[in-house]
C-alpha positions as CSV (number, residue, x, y, z in Angstrom):
1,X,0.0,0.0,0.0
2,X,1.4,3.4,-1.1
3,X,2.1,6.3,1.3
4,X,-0.7,8.5,2.2
5,X,-1.2,11.8,0.3
6,X,0.0,14.8,2.2
7,X,-3.4,16.2,3.2
8,X,-4.4,12.7,4.6
9,X,-1.1,12.7,6.6
10,X,-1.8,16.2,8.0
11,X,-5.3,15.0,9.0
12,X,-4.0,12.0,10.7
13,X,-1.1,13.7,12.6
14,X,-2.0,17.4,12.8
15,X,-0.2,18.0,16.1
16,X,3.1,16.4,14.9
17,X,3.0,18.4,11.7
18,X,2.3,21.6,13.5
19,X,5.2,21.0,15.8
20,X,7.5,20.3,12.8
21,X,6.3,23.3,10.9
22,X,6.7,25.7,13.9
23,X,10.1,24.4,14.6
24,X,11.3,24.6,11.0
25,X,9.9,28.2,10.5
26,X,11.5,29.3,13.8
27,X,14.8,27.8,13.1
28,X,14.8,29.2,9.5
29,X,14.3,32.8,10.7
30,X,17.1,32.2,13.3
31,X,19.3,30.9,10.5
32,X,18.5,33.9,8.3
33,X,19.2,36.3,11.2
34,X,22.6,34.8,11.8
35,X,23.4,34.8,8.0
36,X,23.0,38.6,7.9
37,X,24.5,39.3,11.4
38,X,28.0,40.9,11.7
39,X,28.5,39.2,15.0
40,X,27.6,35.6,14.0
41,X,31.1,34.3,14.8
42,X,31.3,36.0,18.2
43,X,30.3,34.2,21.4
44,X,28.3,37.3,22.3
45,X,26.0,39.6,20.3
46,X,26.4,43.3,19.8
47,X,22.7,43.4,21.0
48,X,23.4,41.4,24.2
49,X,26.8,40.8,25.8
50,X,25.5,39.6,29.2
51,X,27.7,36.9,30.9
52,X,29.0,35.4,27.6
53,X,32.6,35.9,28.6
54,X,32.1,34.0,31.8
55,X,30.0,31.2,30.2
56,X,32.8,30.6,27.6
57,X,35.6,30.5,30.2
58,X,33.7,28.2,32.4
59,X,32.7,25.9,29.5
60,X,36.4,25.7,28.4
61,X,37.5,24.6,32.0
62,X,34.7,22.0,32.0
63,X,35.6,20.7,28.5
64,X,39.2,20.4,29.4
65,X,38.4,18.8,32.8
66,X,40.3,21.5,34.7
67,X,39.6,22.4,38.3
68,X,40.1,26.2,38.6
69,X,40.9,27.9,42.0
70,X,37.9,28.0,44.3
71,X,35.5,30.8,43.2
72,X,32.2,31.9,44.6
73,X,29.2,30.0,43.1
74,X,27.8,33.2,41.7
75,X,26.4,31.9,38.4
76,X,23.9,29.0,38.3
77,X,25.8,26.0,36.8
78,X,23.6,24.4,34.3
79,X,24.2,26.7,31.2
80,X,27.9,26.6,31.5
81,X,27.7,22.7,31.8
82,X,25.6,22.6,28.6
83,X,28.1,24.8,26.8
84,X,30.9,22.7,28.1
85,X,29.3,19.5,26.8
86,X,29.0,21.2,23.4
87,X,32.7,22.1,23.5
88,X,33.5,18.5,24.2
89,X,31.2,17.2,21.5
90,X,32.0,19.7,18.8
91,X,35.4,20.7,19.8
92,X,36.6,23.9,21.4
93,X,35.9,27.1,19.5
94,X,38.3,27.6,16.5
95,X,37.8,31.3,15.8
96,X,34.1,31.0,15.4
97,X,31.2,30.5,17.8
98,X,28.8,29.8,15.0
99,X,28.4,26.0,15.5
100,X,27.4,26.5,19.2
101,X,25.1,29.4,18.2
102,X,23.3,27.1,15.8
103,X,22.7,24.5,18.7
104,X,21.3,27.3,20.8
105,X,19.1,28.3,17.9
106,X,17.7,24.8,17.6
107,X,17.1,24.8,21.4
108,X,15.2,28.2,21.0
109,X,13.2,26.9,18.0
110,X,12.2,23.8,19.9
111,X,10.9,25.9,22.8
112,X,8.7,27.9,20.3
113,X,7.4,24.6,18.9
114,X,6.7,23.0,22.3
115,X,4.9,26.2,23.5
116,X,2.8,26.1,20.5
117,X,1.7,22.5,21.4
118,X,0.4,23.4,24.8
119,X,-1.0,26.8,23.8
120,X,-3.3,25.0,21.3
121,X,-5.8,23.8,23.8
122,X,-5.9,27.3,25.3
123,X,-6.0,29.4,22.2
124,X,-7.1,27.0,19.4
125,X,-5.2,26.3,16.2
126,X,-5.3,29.8,14.7
127,X,-4.4,31.9,17.6
128,X,-1.8,29.4,18.8
129,X,0.0,29.6,15.5
130,X,-0.2,33.5,15.7
131,X,1.4,33.4,19.2
132,X,4.0,31.0,18.0
133,X,4.7,33.3,15.0
134,X,5.2,36.2,17.3
135,X,7.5,34.2,19.6
136,X,9.6,32.9,16.6
137,X,9.8,36.4,15.1
138,X,10.5,38.3,18.3
139,X,13.7,40.3,17.7
140,X,14.7,40.0,21.3
141,X,14.5,36.2,21.0
142,X,16.3,36.2,17.6
143,X,19.2,37.8,19.7
144,X,18.9,35.7,22.9
145,X,18.6,32.3,21.1
146,X,21.6,33.0,19.0
147,X,24.1,34.0,21.6
148,X,25.6,32.6,24.8
149,X,22.5,33.4,27.0
150,X,21.0,31.2,29.7
151,X,17.6,32.7,29.0
152,X,17.3,30.3,26.1
153,X,17.5,27.4,28.5
154,X,15.5,29.1,31.1
155,X,12.6,29.7,28.7
156,X,12.6,25.9,27.8
157,X,12.1,24.9,31.4
158,X,9.4,27.5,31.9
159,X,7.7,26.1,28.8
160,X,7.8,22.6,30.4
161,X,6.7,23.8,33.8
162,X,3.6,25.5,32.5
163,X,2.7,22.5,30.2
164,X,3.0,20.0,33.1
165,X,1.0,22.1,35.6
166,X,-1.8,22.7,33.1
167,X,-2.2,19.0,32.7
168,X,-4.8,19.2,35.5
169,X,-5.4,20.2,39.1
170,X,-4.3,16.7,40.2
171,X,-0.9,15.3,39.3
172,X,-0.3,11.8,38.2
173,X,2.8,10.3,39.6
174,X,4.8,10.4,36.4
175,X,3.7,14.1,36.0
176,X,4.7,15.0,39.6
177,X,8.1,13.4,39.1
178,X,8.6,15.2,35.7
179,X,7.5,18.5,37.2
180,X,10.0,18.1,40.0
181,X,12.9,17.4,37.6
182,X,12.0,20.3,35.4
183,X,11.7,22.8,38.3
184,X,15.1,21.6,39.6
185,X,16.7,22.0,36.1
186,X,15.0,25.5,35.9
187,X,16.5,26.4,39.3
188,X,20.0,25.2,38.2
189,X,19.6,27.6,35.2
190,X,18.3,30.6,37.0
191,X,17.9,30.4,40.8
192,X,14.7,32.5,40.9
193,X,12.8,29.6,39.1
194,X,12.5,27.9,42.5
195,X,10.4,30.8,43.6
196,X,7.7,29.7,41.2
197,X,6.6,26.9,43.6
198,X,4.2,29.0,45.8
199,X,2.5,30.4,42.6
200,X,2.2,26.9,41.0
201,X,0.8,25.5,44.3
202,X,-1.7,28.4,44.6
203,X,-2.9,27.7,41.1
204,X,-3.2,23.9,41.5
205,X,-5.1,24.5,44.8
206,X,-7.6,27.0,43.2
207,X,-7.9,24.7,40.1
208,X,-8.8,21.8,42.4
209,X,-11.3,23.8,44.3
210,X,-12.9,24.9,40.9
211,X,-13.3,21.3,39.7
212,X,-14.5,19.8,43.0
213,X,-18.1,21.2,42.9
214,X,-18.5,20.5,39.3
215,X,-17.4,17.0,39.1
216,X,-18.9,14.4,41.5
217,X,-16.3,12.3,43.4
218,X,-15.2,9.3,41.4
219,X,-13.2,6.1,42.4
220,X,-10.2,7.6,40.5
221,X,-10.3,11.1,42.0
222,X,-7.8,12.3,44.4
223,X,-8.6,13.3,48.0
224,X,-6.7,16.1,49.7
225,X,-4.0,13.9,51.2
226,X,-3.0,12.1,48.0
227,X,-3.1,15.5,46.2
228,X,-0.9,17.0,48.8
229,X,1.5,14.1,48.7
230,X,2.0,14.2,44.9
231,X,2.7,17.9,45.0
232,X,5.1,17.4,48.0
233,X,6.9,14.8,46.1
234,X,7.3,17.2,43.1
235,X,8.7,19.9,45.4
236,X,11.0,17.3,47.0
237,X,12.4,16.1,43.7
238,X,13.2,19.7,42.7
239,X,15.1,20.2,45.9
240,X,16.9,16.8,45.6
241,X,18.1,18.0,42.2
242,X,20.1,20.7,44.0
243,X,21.9,18.5,46.4
244,X,24.9,17.5,44.1
245,X,25.7,21.1,43.4
246,X,25.3,22.0,47.1
247,X,27.7,19.2,48.0
248,X,30.2,20.5,45.4
249,X,29.8,24.0,46.7
250,X,30.5,22.9,50.2
251,X,34.3,22.4,49.7
252,X,34.5,25.7,47.8
253,X,32.8,27.7,50.6
254,X,35.0,26.1,53.2
255,X,38.1,26.9,51.3
256,X,37.0,30.5,50.9
257,X,36.3,30.8,54.6
258,X,39.7,29.4,55.4
259,X,41.4,32.1,53.2
260,X,39.9,34.8,55.5
261,X,39.6,33.3,59.0
262,X,39.3,36.6,60.7
263,X,36.1,37.7,58.8
264,X,32.5,36.5,59.4
265,X,32.2,33.1,57.7
266,X,30.3,32.7,54.5
267,X,27.4,30.1,54.5
268,X,28.7,26.7,53.7
269,X,25.5,25.3,52.4
270,X,24.8,26.9,49.0
271,X,22.4,24.9,46.8
272,X,22.8,27.1,43.7
273,X,24.3,30.5,44.1
274,X,25.3,33.2,46.6
275,X,24.0,36.1,44.6
276,X,20.6,36.8,46.3
277,X,21.8,39.1,49.2
278,X,24.5,40.7,47.1
279,X,22.2,41.6,44.2
280,X,19.5,42.8,46.5
281,X,21.9,45.1,48.1
282,X,23.2,46.3,44.7
283,X,19.6,46.9,43.5
284,X,18.4,48.8,46.5
285,X,20.5,51.7,47.7
286,X,20.7,55.4,47.3
287,X,22.7,55.2,44.1
288,X,20.7,52.4,42.4
289,X,19.5,53.1,38.8
290,X,16.8,50.4,38.6
291,X,19.0,48.4,36.3
292,X,22.3,46.5,37.1
293,X,25.1,48.7,38.5
294,X,28.2,47.5,40.4
295,X,28.5,50.8,42.3
296,X,28.6,49.1,45.7
297,X,31.2,46.5,44.5
298,X,33.3,49.3,43.0
299,X,33.6,50.8,46.5
300,X,35.9,48.0,47.4
301,X,38.4,49.3,44.8
302,X,38.5,46.3,42.4
303,X,36.6,47.9,39.5
304,X,33.5,45.7,39.8
305,X,35.3,42.5,40.6
306,X,33.8,40.6,43.5
307,X,36.4,39.5,46.1
308,X,34.8,37.7,49.2
309,X,38.0,38.3,51.2
310,X,37.3,42.1,51.3
311,X,35.2,43.1,54.3
312,X,33.0,45.4,52.3
313,X,32.1,42.6,49.8
314,X,31.8,39.9,52.6
315,X,29.2,42.2,54.3
316,X,27.1,42.5,51.1
317,X,27.3,38.7,50.6
318,X,26.1,38.1,54.2
319,X,23.9,41.0,55.0
320,X,22.7,42.3,51.6
321,X,19.0,41.7,52.3
322,X,19.1,43.6,55.6
323,X,21.2,46.4,54.1
324,X,18.7,46.8,51.2
325,X,15.6,46.6,53.5
326,X,17.2,49.1,55.8
327,X,17.6,51.7,53.1
328,X,13.9,51.1,51.9
329,X,12.7,51.8,55.5
330,X,14.9,54.9,55.8
331,X,13.9,56.3,52.4
332,X,10.4,55.0,51.5
333,X,9.9,57.7,48.9
334,X,13.1,57.0,47.0
335,X,12.4,53.4,47.3
336,X,8.9,53.7,45.7
337,X,10.4,55.8,42.8
338,X,13.1,53.2,42.3
339,X,10.5,50.4,42.2
340,X,8.6,52.3,39.4
341,X,11.9,52.7,37.5
342,X,12.5,48.9,37.7
343,X,9.1,48.2,36.4
344,X,9.6,50.7,33.6
345,X,12.9,49.1,32.6
346,X,11.2,45.7,32.7
347,X,8.3,46.8,30.5
348,X,11.0,48.1,28.0
349,X,11.1,44.5,27.0
350,X,7.8,45.3,25.2
351,X,9.6,47.9,23.1
352,X,11.4,45.2,21.2
353,X,9.7,44.4,17.9
354,X,9.8,41.6,15.3
355,X,11.9,40.3,12.5
356,X,15.6,41.0,11.8
357,X,15.0,44.7,11.7
358,X,13.2,44.9,15.0
359,X,10.0,46.4,13.4
360,X,8.5,48.8,14.3
361,X,11.0,50.0,16.8
362,X,14.0,49.8,14.6
363,X,17.7,49.3,15.4
364,X,18.7,52.6,16.9
365,X,18.8,52.4,20.6
366,X,20.8,51.3,23.7
367,X,22.1,48.2,25.3
368,X,22.1,48.6,29.1
369,X,24.7,46.7,31.3
370,X,24.0,43.0,31.3
371,X,20.8,43.5,29.4
372,X,19.4,43.2,25.8
373,X,19.3,46.0,23.3
374,X,16.2,48.2,23.5
375,X,15.2,50.6,20.6
376,X,14.7,54.3,21.3
377,X,11.2,54.1,19.7
378,X,8.6,52.9,22.1
379,X,5.6,52.3,19.7
380,X,4.8,48.9,21.1
381,X,5.5,49.3,24.9
382,X,2.3,50.8,26.2
383,X,-0.2,49.1,23.7
384,X,1.3,45.8,24.5
385,X,1.3,46.6,28.3
386,X,-2.4,47.4,28.0
387,X,-3.0,44.1,26.1
388,X,-1.0,42.2,28.9
389,X,-3.1,43.9,31.7
390,X,-6.3,43.1,29.8
391,X,-5.2,39.5,29.4
392,X,-4.4,39.1,33.1
393,X,-7.9,40.7,34.0
394,X,-9.6,38.3,31.6
395,X,-7.9,35.3,33.2
396,X,-10.0,36.1,36.3
397,X,-13.0,35.0,34.4
398,X,-14.1,31.3,34.9
399,X,-14.1,30.8,31.2
400,X,-10.4,31.7,31.0
401,X,-9.3,30.0,34.3
402,X,-6.3,28.1,32.9
403,X,-4.7,31.6,31.9
404,X,-4.5,32.3,35.7
405,X,-1.4,30.1,35.8
406,X,0.2,32.3,33.1
407,X,-0.8,35.4,34.9
408,X,0.8,34.1,38.1
409,X,4.0,33.4,36.3
410,X,4.2,36.9,35.0
411,X,3.4,38.1,38.5
412,X,6.3,36.2,39.8
413,X,8.6,37.9,37.4
414,X,7.2,41.3,38.3
415,X,7.9,40.7,42.0
416,X,11.4,39.4,41.2
417,X,11.9,42.6,39.1
418,X,10.7,44.8,42.0
419,X,13.0,43.1,44.4
420,X,16.1,43.1,42.2
421,X,16.9,44.6,38.8
422,X,14.8,46.0,36.0
423,X,15.9,44.0,32.9
424,X,14.2,44.2,29.5
425,X,15.3,40.5,29.1
426,X,13.4,39.7,32.2
427,X,10.2,40.4,30.1
428,X,11.5,38.2,27.2
429,X,12.2,35.2,29.5
430,X,8.5,34.9,30.4
431,X,7.4,34.7,26.8
432,X,6.0,31.2,27.2
433,X,3.5,32.6,29.7
434,X,3.3,36.2,28.3
435,X,2.3,35.6,24.7
436,X,-1.0,33.7,25.4
437,X,-2.0,36.6,27.8
438,X,-1.3,39.1,25.0
439,X,-3.3,37.1,22.5
440,X,-6.2,36.4,24.8
441,X,-7.9,39.8,24.5
442,X,-7.6,39.6,20.7
443,X,-9.1,36.1,20.8
444,X,-12.0,37.2,23.1
445,X,-12.7,40.1,20.8
446,X,-12.7,37.8,17.8
447,X,-15.3,35.4,19.5
448,X,-17.7,38.4,19.8
449,X,-17.2,39.8,16.3
450,X,-17.2,37.7,13.2
451,X,-15.4,40.4,11.1
452,X,-12.6,40.4,13.6
453,X,-12.4,36.6,13.8
454,X,-12.1,36.4,9.9
455,X,-9.8,39.4,9.3
456,X,-7.4,39.9,12.2
457,X,-5.7,36.4,12.1
458,X,-5.2,36.8,8.3
459,X,-3.7,40.3,8.7
460,X,-1.4,39.3,11.5
461,X,-0.4,36.0,9.8
462,X,0.4,38.0,6.5
463,X,2.5,40.6,8.4
464,X,4.4,37.7,10.1
465,X,5.2,36.0,6.7
466,X,6.6,39.4,5.4
467,X,9.1,39.2,8.3
468,X,10.5,35.9,7.0
469,X,10.6,37.4,3.4
470,X,12.5,40.4,4.7
471,X,15.0,38.2,6.5
472,X,15.6,36.1,3.4
473,X,16.3,39.2,1.3
474,X,18.7,40.7,3.9
475,X,20.5,37.3,4.3
476,X,21.3,37.2,0.6
477,X,23.3,40.5,0.6
478,X,27.0,40.2,-0.1
479,X,27.9,42.2,3.0
480,X,26.1,41.8,6.3
481,X,24.7,44.9,8.0
482,X,27.2,46.8,10.0
483,X,26.6,48.8,13.1
484,X,28.2,51.7,14.9
485,X,28.7,51.9,18.7
486,X,29.5,54.4,21.4
487,X,29.9,54.3,25.2
488,X,32.5,54.2,27.9
489,X,36.0,53.0,26.9
490,X,38.9,51.4,28.7
491,X,41.5,54.1,29.3
492,X,44.3,51.6,28.7
493,X,43.4,50.5,25.1
494,X,40.4,52.6,24.2
495,X,38.0,49.7,23.6
496,X,34.3,49.9,24.5
497,X,33.4,48.5,27.9
498,X,31.0,45.8,27.0
499,X,29.6,45.6,30.5
500,X,28.6,49.4,30.5
501,X,25.8,51.1,28.7
502,X,26.5,51.0,24.9
503,X,24.5,53.0,22.2
504,X,24.0,51.3,18.8
505,X,22.9,52.3,15.4
506,X,23.1,51.0,11.8
507,X,26.1,52.1,9.9
508,X,25.1,54.3,6.9
């Protein structure tokens, strides 16, 4: 018997084909972006430097099996471990980071496709494809998923987290174990991922309460104790995932304490990272800007280099939370203004547009320290912020109850932003939860108006297809686009300080 005609195959396996098509389209656009990028061979991007230098160095040490001198566990370990595995598998970089960027592009494209799969029951076929197209074409994600950025890995774990929790208010044992593993991996990528647990448990509890009066008890339904047991096991598994790293960090912390026996000892039990108190203090003081600034570290005289043997730095590592809270209590007005500044910087992530030209914002703007490029033009920021707020409010309606989980994820990121730094990339990293909330008001409007239901998806889909066409045209140019940059320079060699604010614009 011959193979099925293509339409019949599509009818028999629509989900598999939608996954494959979404993945392929997303990867194609990332490939076209890299083809026309002047920085495609660099381990970082001109639009996002971040911690690329650290990730590269740590990956080299892991690939070579070298044990460096004991250093503070400041960066979560999973992304450097992934990069180190790539260096072992593909060989160490030989003048180009392009092969490793391609792997990260595959990872980012897979995240888009997997998101589209669990968005479909929430949004339907049409709107889930629109949301996936927006994710795939997001300029911010074209940048982050083609450079050394742990946001790419973090978004994957967030995608899995949301998908597993939305399977139902009761967890099967396999789902509970899988959720625990994913939450553990997410925490080893970005420590704040662990803080999602209260929000996930709150959603699961309310979802269980909503379903209880509707569905009569059945022999297979879970009582309170079995329900609590499964969720407790999921939390326990995520914590167990942190134990090997904590044991590894134990020796490091003991060695660091032995180097400075006269100073107050650092905590020996560090499951992931020590950066919580330090970052809180750096984010909340009289000279804080709302974004990242190493001003408090610079007071130690090491030009932003953290040295735990210095009393000033040791104090921040141990008592940063108390120091930051004390400043807030002493200057509540300044603290309130700083909180708004953080939110404003976070919402700048909505300025970023779509396609390789970042439409409609364009490619003239600034890259803040340890953050992604943000265009000067803010056409999208407030309209998208209004859509997001509308989506979060709509999630309170019983008909859209599953969206409450996504609203809670965004709320978690908002609270993290208020406590620490206002990063535009902090908005991008919650795209798996954010995009359905942005689409929800449009979907609700379409349900009420037939003209909108027919026309709006077609218009949005057509505009998205034009972004792929533009990327293809630009990728075929003989010379990639060039950019100009200005900012603070190193007095010794005159080079731009990549960790400082950098202004960017296309070269004429």
